[in-house]
C-alpha positions as CSV (number, residue, x, y, z in Angstrom):
1,M,173.6,49.8,33.3
2,G,170.8,47.4,33.9
3,Y,168.9,46.0,36.9
4,K,170.7,45.7,40.2
5,L,169.5,43.8,43.3
6,S,168.9,45.6,46.5
7,I,171.1,44.7,49.5
8,R,168.3,42.6,51.1
9,K,167.6,40.6,47.9
10,K,171.3,40.1,47.3
11,Q,171.9,38.8,50.8
12,L,168.9,36.4,50.5
13,L,170.2,35.2,47.2
14,I,173.7,34.6,48.6
15,I,172.3,32.7,51.5
16,I,170.2,30.5,49.2
17,H,173.3,30.0,46.9
18,V,175.6,29.0,49.8
19,L,173.1,26.7,51.3
20,S,172.4,25.0,48.0
21,V,176.1,24.5,47.4
22,V,176.6,23.1,50.9
23,C,173.7,20.6,50.3
24,W,175.1,19.7,47.0
25,L,178.6,18.9,48.4
26,G,177.0,17.1,51.3
27,G,175.1,14.9,48.8
28,A,178.3,14.2,46.9
29,M,180.0,13.1,50.1
30,V,177.1,10.8,51.0
31,M,177.2,9.3,47.5
32,L,181.0,8.7,47.9
33,L,180.4,7.0,51.3
34,L,177.5,4.9,49.9
35,G,179.7,3.9,46.9
36,M,182.5,2.8,49.2
37,Y,179.9,0.8,51.2
38,M,178.5,-0.7,48.0
39,L,182.0,-2.2,47.2
40,K,181.8,-4.3,50.3
41,A,178.2,-5.6,49.7
42,E,178.1,-9.3,50.5
43,N,174.8,-10.1,48.8
44,G,172.3,-8.8,46.2
45,E,170.0,-7.4,48.9
46,Q,172.7,-5.1,50.3
47,L,173.6,-4.0,46.8
48,Y,170.0,-3.3,45.9
49,Y,169.3,-1.2,49.0
50,T,172.5,0.7,48.7
51,L,171.8,1.6,45.1
52,D,168.3,2.6,46.0
53,N,169.6,4.9,48.7
54,M,172.1,6.4,46.2
55,H,169.2,7.1,43.8
56,L,167.3,8.8,46.6
57,V,170.3,11.0,47.5
58,D,170.8,11.8,43.8
59,V,167.2,12.9,43.4
60,V,166.8,14.8,46.7
61,F,170.2,16.3,47.4
62,I,172.2,16.5,44.2
63,R,169.8,17.1,41.3
64,Y,167.8,20.0,42.7
65,T,170.5,21.7,44.8
66,A,172.8,21.7,41.8
67,L,170.1,23.4,39.8
68,V,169.4,26.0,42.5
69,A,173.1,26.7,42.8
70,L,173.4,27.2,39.0
71,L,170.4,29.5,38.8
72,T,171.3,31.6,41.8
73,G,174.9,31.8,40.6
74,I,173.7,33.1,37.2
75,V,171.4,35.6,38.8
76,L,174.2,36.8,41.1
77,S,176.6,37.2,38.3
78,V,174.2,39.1,36.1
79,W,172.4,41.4,38.6
80,T,175.3,42.3,41.0
81,N,178.6,44.0,40.7
82,W,180.3,40.6,40.4
83,G,179.1,40.6,36.8
84,A,180.4,37.5,35.0
85,F,178.8,39.1,31.9
86,Q,179.7,42.6,32.7
87,A,182.0,43.0,29.6
88,L,179.1,42.1,27.4
89,L,176.7,44.5,29.1
90,D,179.2,47.4,28.9
91,L,179.5,47.3,25.2
92,D,177.0,50.2,24.8
C-alpha cells in the first residue's frame, strides 16, 4: 500500500497546513487593503511606500506560505487516506 503517516505526524502536518493557508489568506487580504489604499495615493511618496509594503507582504506572507501549503497538501494527499493519487497507487 505504501507509506502512511502516524497519527502524531499527520496531526502536525495538518496544523502546519492550516496555519500556512491562514497566513496565505491573511497576506492576500492585506494585499487587497494595500491595493485599495494605493488607489487613493496623493503623491509619489505614498505610492512608493505602499508598493514597497506590498512587495514585503508578497515576499513574507504570500510566497513562502503558499509553497508550504502546496507541499503539505501534496504530502497529506499522498501519505494519508485522503489520497488524491490513491487511484494511481492502487493499480497494482
